[in-house]
N, CA, C and O atoms as a GROMACS GRO file, in nm:
protein
  552
    1MET      N    1  15.119 -13.475  -5.457
    1MET     CA    2  14.993 -13.410  -5.471
    1MET      C    3  14.905 -13.447  -5.351
    1MET      O    4  14.901 -13.563  -5.311
    2SER      N    5  14.835 -13.349  -5.295
    2SER     CA    6  14.751 -13.376  -5.179
    2SER      C    7  14.616 -13.429  -5.222
    2SER      O    8  14.567 -13.398  -5.331
    3PRO      N    9  14.555 -13.511  -5.135
    3PRO     CA   10  14.423 -13.562  -5.170
    3PRO      C   11  14.322 -13.448  -5.174
    3PRO      O   12  14.335 -13.350  -5.100
    4THR      N   13  14.222 -13.461  -5.259
    4THR     CA   14  14.120 -13.357  -5.268
    4THR      C   15  14.011 -13.384  -5.166
    4THR      O   16  13.986 -13.498  -5.128
    5ARG      N   17  13.949 -13.279  -5.122
    5ARG     CA   18  13.842 -13.288  -5.023
    5ARG      C   19  13.710 -13.264  -5.094
    5ARG      O   20  13.697 -13.167  -5.169
    6ASN      N   21  13.613 -13.350  -5.070
    6ASN     CA   22  13.485 -13.339  -5.137
    6ASN      C   23  13.384 -13.257  -5.060
    6ASN      O   24  13.278 -13.224  -5.114
    7THR      N   25  13.412 -13.223  -4.935
    7THR     CA   26  13.318 -13.144  -4.856
    7THR      C   27  13.375 -13.005  -4.834
    7THR      O   28  13.497 -12.988  -4.824
    8PRO      N   29  13.288 -12.905  -4.826
    8PRO     CA   30  13.337 -12.768  -4.804
    8PRO      C   31  13.389 -12.753  -4.661
    8PRO      O   32  13.349 -12.825  -4.570
    9LEU      N   33  13.479 -12.657  -4.644
    9LEU     CA   34  13.529 -12.626  -4.511
    9LEU      C   35  13.419 -12.564  -4.428
    9LEU      O   36  13.337 -12.488  -4.479
   10GLN      N   37  13.417 -12.596  -4.301
   10GLN     CA   38  13.322 -12.538  -4.208
   10GLN      C   39  13.375 -12.402  -4.164
   10GLN      O   40  13.495 -12.377  -4.173
   11PRO      N   41  13.287 -12.312  -4.116
   11PRO     CA   42  13.333 -12.181  -4.068
   11PRO      C   43  13.442 -12.198  -3.961
   11PRO      O   44  13.425 -12.275  -3.867
   12GLY      N   45  13.551 -12.127  -3.976
   12GLY     CA   46  13.661 -12.133  -3.882
   12GLY      C   47  13.757 -12.248  -3.904
   12GLY      O   48  13.861 -12.256  -3.838
   13GLU      N   49  13.726 -12.339  -3.995
   13GLU     CA   50  13.811 -12.454  -4.023
   13GLU      C   51  13.918 -12.415  -4.125
   13GLU      O   52  13.889 -12.347  -4.224
   14LEU      N   53  14.039 -12.459  -4.100
   14LEU     CA   54  14.149 -12.430  -4.192
   14LEU      C   55  14.184 -12.554  -4.270
   14LEU      O   56  14.177 -12.665  -4.217
   15PRO      N   57  14.220 -12.539  -4.396
   15PRO     CA   58  14.264 -12.656  -4.472
   15PRO      C   59  14.393 -12.710  -4.411
   15PRO      O   60  14.482 -12.633  -4.375
   16VAL      N   61  14.402 -12.839  -4.400
   16VAL     CA   62  14.520 -12.901  -4.341
   16VAL      C   63  14.597 -12.972  -4.451
   16VAL      O   64  14.543 -13.054  -4.525
   17GLN      N   65  14.726 -12.939  -4.460
   17GLN     CA   66  14.813 -13.006  -4.555
   17GLN      C   67  14.938 -13.049  -4.480
   17GLN      O   68  14.982 -12.979  -4.388
   18PRO      N   69  14.995 -13.162  -4.516
   18PRO     CA   70  15.118 -13.205  -4.450
   18PRO      C   71  15.227 -13.100  -4.466
   18PRO      O   72  15.235 -13.033  -4.569
   19ALA      N   73  15.311 -13.088  -4.366
   19ALA     CA   74  15.418 -12.988  -4.369
   19ALA      C   75  15.511 -13.012  -4.487
   19ALA      O   76  15.568 -12.916  -4.540
   20SER      N   77  15.528 -13.136  -4.529
   20SER     CA   78  15.618 -13.164  -4.640
   20SER      C   79  15.570 -13.101  -4.770
   20SER      O   80  15.651 -13.071  -4.858
   21GLU      N   81  15.439 -13.081  -4.785
   21GLU     CA   82  15.387 -13.020  -4.906
   21GLU      C   83  15.388 -12.868  -4.900
   21GLU      O   84  15.407 -12.801  -5.002
   22THR      N   85  15.368 -12.812  -4.781
   22THR     CA   86  15.357 -12.668  -4.769
   22THR      C   87  15.484 -12.603  -4.719
   22THR      O   88  15.507 -12.484  -4.742
   23GLY      N   89  15.567 -12.681  -4.649
   23GLY     CA   90  15.686 -12.623  -4.588
   23GLY      C   91  15.655 -12.548  -4.461
   23GLY      O   92  15.744 -12.486  -4.402
   24PHE      N   93  15.530 -12.553  -4.416
   24PHE     CA   94  15.487 -12.479  -4.298
   24PHE      C   95  15.449 -12.576  -4.188
   24PHE      O   96  15.372 -12.670  -4.211
   25VAL      N   97  15.503 -12.554  -4.069
   25VAL     CA   98  15.465 -12.632  -3.952
   25VAL      C   99  15.398 -12.535  -3.856
   25VAL      O  100  15.459 -12.436  -3.816
   26PRO      N  101  15.273 -12.561  -3.818
   26PRO     CA  102  15.203 -12.468  -3.730
   26PRO      C  103  15.274 -12.456  -3.595
   26PRO      O  104  15.340 -12.550  -3.549
   27ASP      N  105  15.260 -12.340  -3.533
   27ASP     CA  106  15.320 -12.316  -3.403
   27ASP      C  107  15.234 -12.384  -3.297
   27ASP      O  108  15.129 -12.332  -3.258
   28LEU      N  109  15.279 -12.499  -3.251
   28LEU     CA  110  15.200 -12.580  -3.159
   28LEU      C  111  15.238 -12.558  -3.013
   28LEU      O  112  15.179 -12.619  -2.924
   29LEU      N  113  15.336 -12.473  -2.987
   29LEU     CA  114  15.381 -12.450  -2.850
   29LEU      C  115  15.412 -12.302  -2.832
   29LEU      O  116  15.477 -12.240  -2.915
   30SER      N  117  15.365 -12.248  -2.722
   30SER     CA  118  15.408 -12.114  -2.685
   30SER      C  119  15.472 -12.124  -2.547
   30SER      O  120  15.434 -12.206  -2.464
   31ILE      N  121  15.569 -12.038  -2.525
   31ILE     CA  122  15.643 -12.035  -2.399
   31ILE      C  123  15.623 -11.897  -2.340
   31ILE      O  124  15.660 -11.796  -2.399
   32GLN      N  125  15.563 -11.894  -2.223
   32GLN     CA  126  15.542 -11.768  -2.153
   32GLN      C  127  15.640 -11.762  -2.037
   32GLN      O  128  15.645 -11.854  -1.956
   33MET      N  129  15.716 -11.654  -2.028
   33MET     CA  130  15.814 -11.639  -1.922
   33MET      C  131  15.780 -11.518  -1.837
   33MET      O  132  15.751 -11.410  -1.889
   34SER      N  133  15.783 -11.538  -1.706
   34SER     CA  134  15.765 -11.424  -1.616
   34SER      C  135  15.873 -11.429  -1.509
   34SER      O  136  15.912 -11.535  -1.462
   35ARG      N  137  15.920 -11.310  -1.473
   35ARG     CA  138  16.024 -11.296  -1.370
   35ARG      C  139  15.966 -11.219  -1.253
   35ARG      O  140  15.893 -11.121  -1.269
   36ASN      N  141  16.003 -11.265  -1.134
   36ASN     CA  142  15.964 -11.196  -1.012
   36ASN      C  143  16.080 -11.211  -0.915
   36ASN      O  144  16.104 -11.319  -0.861
   37ASP      N  145  16.151 -11.104  -0.893
   37ASP     CA  146  16.272 -11.108  -0.810
   37ASP      C  147  16.367 -11.214  -0.863
   37ASP      O  148  16.417 -11.202  -0.975
   38ASP      N  149  16.392 -11.317  -0.783
   38ASP     CA  150  16.487 -11.420  -0.823
   38ASP      C  151  16.417 -11.549  -0.867
   38ASP      O  152  16.475 -11.657  -0.858
   39GLU      N  153  16.293 -11.536  -0.914
   39GLU     CA  154  16.218 -11.652  -0.961
   39GLU      C  155  16.176 -11.631  -1.105
   39GLU      O  156  16.132 -11.523  -1.144
   40VAL      N  157  16.190 -11.737  -1.184
   40VAL     CA  158  16.143 -11.736  -1.323
   40VAL      C  159  16.041 -11.848  -1.337
   40VAL      O  160  16.064 -11.961  -1.295
   41VAL      N  161  15.927 -11.813  -1.397
   41VAL     CA  162  15.824 -11.912  -1.426
   41VAL      C  163  15.813 -11.927  -1.577
   41VAL      O  164  15.787 -11.830  -1.648
   42LEU      N  165  15.834 -12.049  -1.626
   42LEU     CA  166  15.814 -12.081  -1.767
   42LEU      C  167  15.684 -12.159  -1.777
   42LEU      O  168  15.674 -12.269  -1.724
   43THR      N  169  15.586 -12.102  -1.844
   43THR     CA  170  15.460 -12.171  -1.866
   43THR      C  171  15.458 -12.220  -2.009
   43THR      O  172  15.473 -12.142  -2.103
   44LEU      N  173  15.441 -12.350  -2.026
   44LEU     CA  174  15.439 -12.411  -2.158
   44LEU      C  175  15.293 -12.435  -2.197
   44LEU      O  176  15.217 -12.497  -2.123
   45VAL      N  177  15.255 -12.385  -2.315
   45VAL     CA  178  15.118 -12.395  -2.361
   45VAL      C  179  15.117 -12.467  -2.495
   45VAL      O  180  15.180 -12.423  -2.591
   46GLY      N  181  15.046 -12.579  -2.500
   46GLY     CA  182  15.034 -12.652  -2.626
   46GLY      C  183  15.101 -12.787  -2.621
   46GLY      O  184  15.081 -12.863  -2.526
   47GLU      N  185  15.180 -12.817  -2.723
   47GLU     CA  186  15.241 -12.949  -2.739
   47GLU      C  187  15.393 -12.941  -2.732
   47GLU      O  188  15.456 -12.862  -2.803
   48LEU      N  189  15.450 -13.023  -2.646
   48LEU     CA  190  15.596 -13.033  -2.634
   48LEU      C  191  15.637 -13.169  -2.688
   48LEU      O  192  15.611 -13.273  -2.627
   49ASP      N  193  15.701 -13.167  -2.803
   49ASP     CA  194  15.744 -13.290  -2.868
   49ASP      C  195  15.873 -13.264  -2.945
   49ASP      O  196  15.936 -13.159  -2.928
   50VAL      N  197  15.912 -13.357  -3.027
   50VAL     CA  198  16.038 -13.345  -3.100
   50VAL      C  199  16.039 -13.222  -3.191
   50VAL      O  200  16.145 -13.164  -3.216
   51ALA      N  201  15.923 -13.181  -3.240
   51ALA     CA  202  15.917 -13.065  -3.330
   51ALA      C  203  15.929 -12.933  -3.256
   51ALA      O  204  15.974 -12.834  -3.314
   52THR      N  205  15.888 -12.928  -3.129
   52THR     CA  206  15.886 -12.802  -3.056
   52THR      C  207  15.988 -12.797  -2.941
   52THR      O  208  16.011 -12.691  -2.882
   53GLY      N  209  16.048 -12.911  -2.910
   53GLY     CA  210  16.140 -12.919  -2.797
   53GLY      C  211  16.260 -12.828  -2.806
   53GLY      O  212  16.310 -12.782  -2.703
   54GLY      N  213  16.306 -12.799  -2.926
   54GLY     CA  214  16.422 -12.712  -2.943
   54GLY      C  215  16.399 -12.573  -2.887
   54GLY      O  216  16.492 -12.510  -2.835
   55ARG      N  217  16.276 -12.525  -2.897
   55ARG     CA  218  16.245 -12.391  -2.845
   55ARG      C  219  16.251 -12.389  -2.693
   55ARG      O  220  16.298 -12.291  -2.634
   56VAL      N  221  16.205 -12.496  -2.629
   56VAL     CA  222  16.212 -12.503  -2.483
   56VAL      C  223  16.358 -12.515  -2.440
   56VAL      O  224  16.401 -12.451  -2.344
   57LYS      N  225  16.434 -12.596  -2.511
   57LYS     CA  226  16.576 -12.612  -2.480
   57LYS      C  227  16.648 -12.479  -2.492
   57LYS      O  228  16.731 -12.445  -2.408
   58ASP      N  229  16.618 -12.402  -2.596
   58ASP     CA  230  16.681 -12.271  -2.614
   58ASP      C  231  16.648 -12.178  -2.496
   58ASP      O  232  16.736 -12.106  -2.447
   59ALA      N  233  16.522 -12.179  -2.452
   59ALA     CA  234  16.482 -12.094  -2.339
   59ALA      C  235  16.556 -12.136  -2.212
   59ALA      O  236  16.600 -12.050  -2.135
   60LEU      N  237  16.568 -12.266  -2.190
   60LEU     CA  238  16.639 -12.316  -2.071
   60LEU      C  239  16.788 -12.284  -2.079
   60LEU      O  240  16.850 -12.248  -1.979
   61ASP      N  241  16.846 -12.300  -2.198
   61ASP     CA  242  16.988 -12.267  -2.215
   61ASP      C  243  17.015 -12.120  -2.187
   61ASP      O  244  17.116 -12.085  -2.126
   62GLU      N  245  16.924 -12.035  -2.230
   62GLU     CA  246  16.937 -11.892  -2.205
   62GLU      C  247  16.934 -11.862  -2.055
   62GLU      O  248  17.011 -11.780  -2.005
   63LEU      N  249  16.846 -11.930  -1.984
   63LEU     CA  250  16.836 -11.910  -1.839
   63LEU      C  251  16.961 -11.959  -1.766
   63LEU      O  252  16.996 -11.906  -1.660
   64GLU      N  253  17.027 -12.059  -1.821
   64GLU     CA  254  17.147 -12.112  -1.756
   64GLU      C  255  17.263 -12.012  -1.760
   64GLU      O  256  17.357 -12.025  -1.682
   65GLN      N  257  17.257 -11.914  -1.849
   65GLN     CA  258  17.362 -11.813  -1.856
   65GLN      C  259  17.364 -11.726  -1.730
   65GLN      O  260  17.470 -11.685  -1.684
   66ALA      N  261  17.246 -11.700  -1.676
   66ALA     CA  262  17.232 -11.624  -1.550
   66ALA      C  263  17.115 -11.687  -1.475
   66ALA      O  264  17.005 -11.633  -1.474
   67PRO      N  265  17.140 -11.801  -1.411
   67PRO     CA  266  17.028 -11.875  -1.352
   67PRO      C  267  16.961 -11.801  -1.237
   67PRO      O  268  17.026 -11.738  -1.154
   68PRO      N  269  16.829 -11.810  -1.234
   68PRO     CA  270  16.756 -11.752  -1.121
   68PRO      C  271  16.775 -11.841  -0.999
   68PRO      O  272  16.826 -11.952  -1.011
   69GLY      N  273  16.735 -11.794  -0.884
   69GLY     CA  274  16.742 -11.877  -0.764
   69GLY      C  275  16.640 -11.988  -0.766
   69GLY      O  276  16.661 -12.095  -0.710
   70ARG      N  277  16.528 -11.961  -0.832
   70ARG     CA  278  16.419 -12.058  -0.840
   70ARG      C  279  16.364 -12.059  -0.982
   70ARG      O  280  16.338 -11.954  -1.041
   71LEU      N  281  16.346 -12.179  -1.036
   71LEU     CA  282  16.289 -12.196  -1.169
   71LEU      C  283  16.165 -12.283  -1.157
   71LEU      O  284  16.170 -12.395  -1.106
   72VAL      N  285  16.053 -12.230  -1.204
   72VAL     CA  286  15.926 -12.302  -1.202
   72VAL      C  287  15.888 -12.333  -1.347
   72VAL      O  288  15.879 -12.242  -1.430
   73ILE      N  289  15.866 -12.460  -1.375
   73ILE     CA  290  15.819 -12.502  -1.506
   73ILE      C  291  15.672 -12.540  -1.488
   73ILE      O  292  15.641 -12.637  -1.418
   74ASP      N  293  15.583 -12.465  -1.549
   74ASP     CA  294  15.439 -12.487  -1.535
   74ASP      C  295  15.389 -12.565  -1.656
   74ASP      O  296  15.389 -12.516  -1.768
   75LEU      N  297  15.345 -12.688  -1.630
   75LEU     CA  298  15.294 -12.775  -1.737
   75LEU      C  299  15.142 -12.778  -1.742
   75LEU      O  300  15.084 -12.855  -1.818
   76SER      N  301  15.076 -12.695  -1.661
   76SER     CA  302  14.931 -12.704  -1.648
   76SER      C  303  14.855 -12.676  -1.777
   76SER      O  304  14.740 -12.719  -1.792
   77LEU      N  305  14.916 -12.606  -1.871
   77LEU     CA  306  14.850 -12.575  -1.998
   77LEU      C  307  14.906 -12.655  -2.116
   77LEU      O  308  14.879 -12.626  -2.232
   78LEU      N  309  14.986 -12.757  -2.082
   78LEU     CA  310  15.042 -12.842  -2.186
   78LEU      C  311  14.939 -12.948  -2.224
   78LEU      O  312  14.880 -13.011  -2.136
   79SER      N  313  14.916 -12.967  -2.352
   79SER     CA  314  14.817 -13.065  -2.396
   79SER      C  315  14.881 -13.196  -2.440
   79SER      O  316  14.813 -13.298  -2.449
   80PHE      N  317  15.012 -13.195  -2.468
   80PHE     CA  318  15.080 -13.316  -2.514
   80PHE      C  319  15.226 -13.309  -2.474
   80PHE      O  320  15.288 -13.203  -2.477
   81LEU      N  321  15.281 -13.424  -2.437
   81LEU     CA  322  15.422 -13.435  -2.402
   81LEU      C  323  15.471 -13.570  -2.451
   81LEU      O  324  15.407 -13.672  -2.428
   82ASP      N  325  15.585 -13.570  -2.520
   82ASP     CA  326  15.644 -13.698  -2.560
   82ASP      C  327  15.778 -13.717  -2.489
   82ASP      O  328  15.812 -13.640  -2.399
   83SER      N  329  15.852 -13.817  -2.530
   83SER     CA  330  15.978 -13.850  -2.462
   83SER      C  331  16.081 -13.738  -2.473
   83SER      O  332  16.172 -13.731  -2.391
   84THR      N  333  16.068 -13.652  -2.572
   84THR     CA  334  16.159 -13.538  -2.586
   84THR      C  335  16.148 -13.449  -2.463
   84THR      O  336  16.249 -13.413  -2.402
   85GLY      N  337  16.026 -13.413  -2.427
   85GLY     CA  338  16.004 -13.328  -2.310
   85GLY      C  339  16.040 -13.400  -2.182
   85GLY      O  340  16.099 -13.340  -2.091
   86LEU      N  341  16.006 -13.526  -2.173
   86LEU     CA  342  16.039 -13.605  -2.054
   86LEU      C  343  16.190 -13.604  -2.030
   86LEU      O  344  16.235 -13.576  -1.919
   87ALA      N  345  16.267 -13.634  -2.133
   87ALA     CA  346  16.413 -13.635  -2.120
   87ALA      C  347  16.467 -13.497  -2.084
   87ALA      O  348  16.562 -13.485  -2.007
   88MET      N  349  16.405 -13.393  -2.139
   88MET     CA  350  16.448 -13.256  -2.111
   88MET      C  351  16.432 -13.224  -1.962
   88MET      O  352  16.522 -13.166  -1.901
   89PHE      N  353  16.319 -13.262  -1.904
   89PHE     CA  354  16.294 -13.231  -1.763
   89PHE      C  355  16.380 -13.316  -1.669
   89PHE      O  356  16.424 -13.268  -1.565
   90VAL      N  357  16.405 -13.441  -1.706
   90VAL     CA  358  16.494 -13.526  -1.626
   90VAL      C  359  16.636 -13.468  -1.628
   90VAL      O  360  16.702 -13.462  -1.524
   91GLY      N  361  16.682 -13.426  -1.745
   91GLY     CA  362  16.815 -13.366  -1.756
   91GLY      C  363  16.825 -13.234  -1.682
   91GLY      O  364  16.926 -13.207  -1.618
   92LEU      N  365  16.721 -13.153  -1.690
   92LEU     CA  366  16.720 -13.025  -1.620
   92LEU      C  367  16.726 -13.047  -1.470
   92LEU      O  368  16.801 -12.978  -1.400
   93ASP      N  369  16.648 -13.142  -1.419
   93ASP     CA  370  16.650 -13.172  -1.276
   93ASP      C  371  16.789 -13.217  -1.233
   93ASP      O  372  16.838 -13.176  -1.128
   94LYS      N  373  16.852 -13.299  -1.312
   94LYS     CA  374  16.988 -13.348  -1.280
   94LYS      C  375  17.087 -13.231  -1.274
   94LYS      O  376  17.167 -13.222  -1.181
   95ARG      N  377  17.081 -13.142  -1.373
   95ARG     CA  378  17.173 -13.028  -1.373
   95ARG      C  379  17.149 -12.936  -1.254
   95ARG      O  380  17.244 -12.887  -1.193
   96CYS      N  381  17.022 -12.912  -1.222
   96CYS     CA  382  16.991 -12.825  -1.108
   96CYS      C  383  17.044 -12.885  -0.978
   96CYS      O  384  17.096 -12.813  -0.893
   97ARG      N  385  17.030 -13.015  -0.962
   97ARG     CA  386  17.080 -13.082  -0.841
   97ARG      C  387  17.232 -13.077  -0.834
   97ARG      O  388  17.290 -13.052  -0.728
   98GLU      N  389  17.297 -13.102  -0.947
   98GLU     CA  390  17.444 -13.101  -0.950
   98GLU      C  391  17.501 -12.962  -0.925
   98GLU      O  392  17.600 -12.948  -0.854
   99ASN      N  393  17.438 -12.860  -0.982
   99ASN     CA  394  17.487 -12.723  -0.970
   99ASN      C  395  17.440 -12.653  -0.843
   99ASN      O  396  17.498 -12.553  -0.802
  100GLY      N  397  17.336 -12.707  -0.781
  100GLY     CA  398  17.282 -12.645  -0.660
  100GLY      C  399  17.193 -12.525  -0.688
  100GLY      O  400  17.138 -12.466  -0.595
  101THR      N  401  17.178 -12.489  -0.812
  101THR     CA  402  17.091 -12.377  -0.850
  101THR      C  403  17.051 -12.395  -0.996
  101THR      O  404  17.129 -12.451  -1.073
  102PRO      N  405  16.939 -12.350  -1.036
  102PRO     CA  406  16.833 -12.296  -0.952
  102PRO      C  407  16.756 -12.408  -0.882
  102PRO      O  408  16.765 -12.525  -0.920
  103THR      N  409  16.680 -12.371  -0.780
  103THR     CA  410  16.586 -12.464  -0.720
  103THR      C  411  16.476 -12.485  -0.824
  103THR      O  412  16.422 -12.388  -0.878
  104LEU      N  413  16.444 -12.608  -0.851
  104LEU     CA  414  16.349 -12.640  -0.957
  104LEU      C  415  16.216 -12.687  -0.898
  104LEU      O  416  16.213 -12.769  -0.806
  105GLU      N  417  16.109 -12.634  -0.953
  105GLU     CA  418  15.974 -12.681  -0.922
  105GLU      C  419  15.904 -12.706  -1.054
  105GLU      O  420  15.911 -12.623  -1.144
  106ILE      N  421  15.835 -12.818  -1.065
  106ILE     CA  422  15.756 -12.847  -1.184
  106ILE      C  423  15.610 -12.853  -1.140
  106ILE      O  424  15.573 -12.934  -1.055
  107ARG      N  425  15.529 -12.767  -1.201
  107ARG     CA  426  15.385 -12.771  -1.174
  107ARG      C  427  15.324 -12.874  -1.268
  107ARG      O  428  15.343 -12.866  -1.389
  108PRO      N  429  15.251 -12.969  -1.213
  108PRO     CA  430  15.199 -13.080  -1.294
  108PRO      C  431  15.110 -13.036  -1.409
  108PRO      O  432  15.045 -12.931  -1.405
  109GLY      N  433  15.110 -13.120  -1.512
  109GLY     CA  434  15.023 -13.099  -1.626
  109GLY      C  435  14.892 -13.173  -1.608
  109GLY      O  436  14.869 -13.234  -1.504
  110PRO      N  437  14.807 -13.167  -1.710
  110PRO     CA  438  14.682 -13.242  -1.706
  110PRO      C  439  14.709 -13.393  -1.701
  110PRO      O  440  14.822 -13.436  -1.725
  111PRO      N  441  14.609 -13.473  -1.671
  111PRO     CA  442  14.629 -13.617  -1.656
  111PRO      C  443  14.701 -13.684  -1.773
  111PRO      O  444  14.786 -13.770  -1.751
  112ALA      N  445  14.670 -13.647  -1.896
  112ALA     CA  446  14.735 -13.710  -2.012
  112ALA      C  447  14.885 -13.682  -2.013
  112ALA      O  448  14.963 -13.767  -2.055
  113VAL      N  449  14.926 -13.564  -1.968
  113VAL     CA  450  15.068 -13.529  -1.962
  113VAL      C  451  15.134 -13.600  -1.845
  113VAL      O  452  15.243 -13.657  -1.860
  114GLN      N  453  15.070 -13.598  -1.728
  114GLN     CA  454  15.128 -13.661  -1.610
  114GLN      C  455  15.142 -13.811  -1.626
  114GLN      O  456  15.231 -13.873  -1.567
  115ARG      N  457  15.056 -13.870  -1.707
  115ARG     CA  458  15.059 -14.015  -1.728
  115ARG      C  459  15.196 -14.061  -1.779
  115ARG      O  460  15.244 -14.167  -1.739
  116LEU      N  461  15.258 -13.985  -1.866
  116LEU     CA  462  15.390 -14.022  -1.918
  116LEU      C  463  15.493 -14.027  -1.805
  116LEU      O  464  15.573 -14.120  -1.799
  117PHE      N  465  15.492 -13.926  -1.717
  117PHE     CA  466  15.584 -13.926  -1.605
  117PHE      C  467  15.561 -14.048  -1.515
  117PHE      O  468  15.656 -14.108  -1.464
  118GLU      N  469  15.434 -14.083  -1.495
  118GLU     CA  470  15.400 -14.198  -1.411
  118GLU      C  471  15.444 -14.329  -1.475
  118GLU      O  472  15.496 -14.417  -1.406
  119LEU      N  473  15.423 -14.343  -1.605
  119LEU     CA  474  15.457 -14.468  -1.674
  119LEU      C  475  15.605 -14.502  -1.666
  119LEU      O  476  15.641 -14.619  -1.658
  120VAL      N  477  15.690 -14.400  -1.667
  120VAL     CA  478  15.835 -14.426  -1.664
  120VAL      C  479  15.895 -14.412  -1.525
  120VAL      O  480  16.016 -14.425  -1.508
  121GLY      N  481  15.812 -14.385  -1.426
  121GLY     CA  482  15.861 -14.375  -1.289
  121GLY      C  483  15.924 -14.242  -1.254
  121GLY      O  484  15.991 -14.230  -1.152
  122ALA      N  485  15.904 -14.142  -1.337
  122ALA     CA  486  15.965 -14.011  -1.310
  122ALA      C  487  15.878 -13.922  -1.222
  122ALA      O  488  15.928 -13.823  -1.169
  123ALA      N  489  15.751 -13.955  -1.206
  123ALA     CA  490  15.661 -13.870  -1.127
  123ALA      C  491  15.709 -13.857  -0.983
  123ALA      O  492  15.697 -13.750  -0.923
  124GLY      N  493  15.763 -13.963  -0.928
  124GLY     CA  494  15.812 -13.960  -0.790
  124GLY      C  495  15.954 -13.909  -0.776
  124GLY      O  496  16.000 -13.885  -0.664
  125ARG      N  497  16.022 -13.892  -0.886
  125ARG     CA  498  16.163 -13.848  -0.882
  125ARG      C  499  16.182 -13.700  -0.912
  125ARG      O  500  16.276 -13.638  -0.865
  126LEU      N  501  16.092 -13.644  -0.992
  126LEU     CA  502  16.105 -13.504  -1.030
  126LEU      C  503  16.036 -13.416  -0.925
  126LEU      O  504  15.943 -13.461  -0.858
  127PRO      N  505  16.081 -13.291  -0.911
  127PRO     CA  506  16.028 -13.202  -0.807
  127PRO      C  507  15.894 -13.137  -0.844
  127PRO      O  508  15.886 -13.016  -0.865
  128PHE      N  509  15.790 -13.222  -0.852
  128PHE     CA  510  15.656 -13.171  -0.879
  128PHE      C  511  15.599 -13.107  -0.754
  128PHE      O  512  15.615 -13.160  -0.644
  129SER      N  513  15.531 -12.994  -0.772
  129SER     CA  514  15.455 -12.939  -0.660
  129SER      C  515  15.331 -13.026  -0.645
  129SER      O  516  15.290 -13.093  -0.740
  130THR      N  517  15.272 -13.026  -0.527
  130THR     CA  518  15.157 -13.112  -0.502
  130THR      C  519  15.027 -13.034  -0.517
  130THR      O  520  15.026 -12.911  -0.529
  131ALA      N  521  14.917 -13.107  -0.517
  131ALA     CA  522  14.785 -13.045  -0.536
  131ALA      C  523  14.755 -12.942  -0.427
  131ALA      O  524  14.681 -12.846  -0.452
  132ASP      N  525  14.811 -12.960  -0.308
  132ASP     CA  526  14.784 -12.864  -0.200
  132ASP      C  527  14.878 -12.744  -0.205
  132ASP      O  528  14.877 -12.660  -0.115
  133GLY      N  529  14.960 -12.737  -0.313
  133GLY     CA  530  15.047 -12.622  -0.330
  133GLY      C  531  15.182 -12.634  -0.262
  133GLY      O  532  15.262 -12.542  -0.268
  134ALA      N  533  15.208 -12.748  -0.198
  134ALA     CA  534  15.336 -12.766  -0.131
  134ALA      C  535  15.449 -12.765  -0.233
  134ALA      O  536  15.436 -12.818  -0.343
  135LYS      N  537  15.558 -12.705  -0.196
  135LYS     CA  538  15.673 -12.695  -0.285
  135LYS      C  539  15.766 -12.814  -0.262
  135LYS      O  540  15.768 -12.871  -0.153
  136PRO      N  541  15.842 -12.852  -0.363
  136PRO     CA  542  15.936 -12.961  -0.347
  136PRO      C  543  16.044 -12.923  -0.247
  136PRO      O  544  16.073 -12.806  -0.226
  137THR      N  545  16.104 -13.024  -0.188
  137THR     CA  546  16.207 -12.998  -0.087
  137THR      C  547  16.347 -13.001  -0.146
  137THR      O  548  16.442 -12.965  -0.077
  138CYS      N  549  16.362 -13.043  -0.270
  138CYS     CA  550  16.496 -13.052  -0.327
  138CYS      C  551  16.537 -12.926  -0.397
  138CYS      O  552  16.648 -12.918  -0.450
   0.00000   0.00000   0.00000
């Protein structure tokens, strides 16, 4: 049984119940894909974690069937990233390097997202584009 709330909901506020009680998990991540010639840009919006990582993995697996020449992962609209996403990007970079395609570019996320890459030492290893727009060389 969920705890009762003694205050009324504010305009625009939704009642929050744990997923275990409702069976519903809100959609916390959207994936926007755009193609331009031989380049694909995946823009991740929202939260990338263990609950949403499967959707990103599915999109990446689909792209591996017919890889573009260049793959850009845009994290600029990501609000949260956990070790699930970190491991996914490290693995993707490894596969791209081993296969020679696609060329991978990762557009940095906001400071809270980039902090995870910095804490584990991946910021200097992954092909992040720089603030001046320079593309990675790998």
